[in-house]
Each structure stands twice: as structure tokens, then as C-alpha cells.
N, C-alpha and C positions, 0 to 999 in steps of 0.2 A: 388343192393341197395348202399346207401352211405357207404363209408368206416368208420366203427365205431371208428377206431383208428385215424382218421383225426382230427387235433386240430381245435377248434372253436375259433373265435375272436369276440370281441364286441368293436369296436373303439369308441372314443368319438364322440358324435353327431349322433350316429346311432339309437337312440331310435325312430326316425321318420320312420325307415324302418320296424317297427312293424305294421304300418298302412300306407304304402306308397301311396296308391291310395287317401286316405283322404288328406294327406299332399300335394300331387300333385294337386288335384282338388280344394283345398283351397289356393293354391299358384301359381306355374308357369302355371298350366292349368285351372285357374279359368275362363278364357274366354270360355272354353269348357264345364264347369260344368252345369249340370241340376239336379234339385232336391230341397231339403229343408234343414233345419238347422241340421238334423241328418243324412241324406242320400244324397249322391251325385253320379251321374253317368256321363259317357261320352255319347255323341250322339251314337245312335245305329250303325252308319256306321264308328265310330272311334275306339271304344274299348268296350269290355264287362266288363271291370274292374269297380268295385263299391267301393266307399269310405263310410265308416260308422264311425261316430264320436265316438260312444261308444256302443258296443254290449250289455252292461249291462243296458243301459238307458231303463226305463219302456215303453217308447213310440216308441222304435226303430222299432218294427215289424209293427206297424201301419204306421210309416213313410216309410218303405219299400213298403208297399202296395200302399201308396199315390203316390210314384214315379213310380212303375212298374205295378200296377194294379193287378187284380186277375188272378189266373191260369197262372202266368208268371214265367219264369226261371230267377233266380237271381244268379250272380256269387258271391261266397264267398271264400275269401282267407285270409291267415294270421290270421285266427280265426277259432274256432270250437264251435260255439254257440249251446246251447241246444234249439232245435226247439220247438216252441209252438204247441199245438194241431192244426191239419189241415195243417201244413207245411210238405212238403215231401222232403227228400234228393234225389238228382238226380245223382250225382257222386262225388267222392272225390279222388284226386290223390296226393300221398305224393310228396313233393318237398323240395328243399333247396334254401337258399339265400346265395349268395357269395358277398363279398365286396373286393375292391382293397386293396393291401398292398404296402409297399414301394418297393417291388420286381417287381411291374408292370412297365415295361419299354415301355411306349407308344411311338408311332412314326407314322408319316404319311405313307400312302401306295400310291405310285406314280401311280399305275394302277387304283385306286378307283376313281369313278365319283360320284358327288352329284346326288341324286334321288329326284324327286318331283312329283307333280300332273300329269305331262305329262307321267310319268313312272308307274303310279298306276296299270294299267292293266298288265304290265309285272311283277311287283312286286307280284301281286295277283296270277299270273300264276306260278311264282317260288315257292310261298308258297304252292300252291296246289300240286306241284310236290314233295316238300320236307317236308311239315308239321312241321314247327318249333314251331307252337303255333298260337294263335289267331292273325289274321291280316286281316283287313277290308278295304273297299275302301278308307277311309280317315285316316287310321292309320298313314300314312306318315306325317300328320299334327302334330303329337305329338312330333316331334323332327327332328334331322338331320339323314338322311339315306344315306348310301353309297352303291355302287354296282360295280361289275366287269362285263364287257362285253367281250365276245369272239366271233369274227366274227359277231358283231352287236347284239348278243343275251345276255340278262341278265342271268348270270349263278351263281351269288353269291351276297349276300347283308347282311347288318347288320345295325342297327340303334338304335334310342333312343325311349323309351316308357315312363314310369312313371318318374316324376321329383319331388320326395320328397325333402324338403328343404335341400340344401347342397349336394344333390346326383342326379345322373341320371342313370336310368336303361338302360342297353344294352339289346336289344331284337331282334327278327326276324333274328337270325343268320342262314342263309340258303345257301347251296351250292348244285348245281345239282350233281347227283351221278357220272356222268362221269368226273367231275372236282374236286372231293375230293382228299385228300392226296397230295395236292399241297400247303398247307399252306394258302389258301385263307381266311378261316374263322378266323384264328388267326390274320392275317394281317389286316383284316377288323375290328375285335374287337379292336386291338391296335390303329387303326386310329380313330375309334369312341371314344375310351377312351382318346385319345390325345386331341380331340376337347372338351371333357367334362372337362378335367383338365385345358385346356386353358381358360375356362370361370370361373374357381374357384370351380367347383363341384368335387365330387369324384364319381367313377364308381362303380356300383353294378349290379347284374343280378340274375336271377332265373333259375332253371333247375328242371326237374322231377328227383326225387331221383333215379329212375331206369336208368337214362341216365348217367351211370357211366363213359362212355367214354368222354362225354362232360365235366363232372365235373372234371375229371382228367386233361383234356386239359386246362380248365380255371385255375385250381390250378397251373399248370405248367407255365402259363403266368404270374402269380402273384396275383391271387385272392385267398381268403381264405373263408372257410365256416363260416357263422355267426350264422345261425339257421336252424332248420327244420321247415316245415310248410305244409299246404295242399292247393291245388287248387281244388275248387269244385263248386257245384251249388245246389240251393234248389228251390222248386216250391212253390209259394204263394198259399194260400187257395182261 
């Protein structure tokens, strides 16, 4: 689990990170948004992430059903709402959010190549082999993705997912088992972060709280813990 002695930070302008999907879907990803004034989602083949304007709004549960329908699974993150009668919890995974600090020394990675629609099948195959988290056929449309090929085969990648105002999430950090411990993940993360900074955003990311190795690696690169949270899903009545 997360090191309880690790210091937490909360830099200026980070409040949007408490609801990053909502900020992203009402901002940089508005062209991908589907939903209503209280609930926004990505297309089913882009991301399961859901943006909610205010979990305390009295109409939010009806708004969720309007968007997802009945007996549907809805992703819930960065919140722990009290479920109304008829709603069922599906799963909940403890997680952490990390943000860049001045110690993050970003730089390009000369071996990295840009990935796009023509690489989607290979990206999906790498995700199936490594299981870094949700990645769907059009997830690559959420931002810039980079990969490393060895003998023509995609063996590592990382890219951008949520784009809350002023920030960009680094996600889908994946390396084939036989190519680990070569620094590929770190160098890809630093290149993705380099591009994020170049356009004036700051880098952030998420990890399962149990993934202590990844959290330690991110902290060593120059990220710091900002908050704990949960990733989960509920089922509509």
C-alpha cells in the first residue's frame, strides 16, 4: 500500500484534479463528450471515465440513468457517494493521484515513435499483455501516445488520457515483461511529460495504491503524491 510517511502536496491550480473527468469533458475533450448538464461520459470505445458536475446535486442519480440507462455499469472515481436504494456497488480499488514537481526533469526519448489510429490494434495487444488499466480501441484519440518498437514489434508505450484545465494525465504506461528493467517506462513518461510541459500544461497521473513499485518509480522521477482516492463502479437500478 501507499507509504504513510510520504509527504502530500497540493499545488496552486490543482483543485480541478478532484474532478478531472468533468474538467476534461467540459474543456479539452468537449468534442468527445456525451451526456447532459450534470453527467458527461466518453464514447464507449474511448474511455469508461465519467464526469459528474456535483455528486450532491439532487438530480444527479436521475441524470446518470438518463445517460447510461437501467442495469448499466457506471465508473465512479475521485468520489465516494452514498448510493440510493436500488443502486449496487460493483467494485472499488484504492488509488493515489500524483502531480509533477520542480524535480521532474522532462526530456525527449530518441527511440520513441508517435502512435496513432494505425497502431491501435498493436496498442490494444500490448495492453492485454501488460494490463496497465482501461484502454479501448479509440483511447489513443485522447492525446499524444508514444511507443517503442523492437524488431518491428511494439513493446512499450505511454500516453495522455484526461486533460483537466491546466493539466494532462499520463496513462497507459505499459512495457512487455521481457523488456522491463531497461528504463523504457521512465523514459517514455519523461517524453510524454516533456510534450505536456511544452504546451503549457502540468503532468499528473494515477496509480493503484497497491502498486507501490510504480508509485516509488514515479516519485523518483519527480512526481509527488497529492491525494488518495478510489476507482470503482456502480450498477444502475
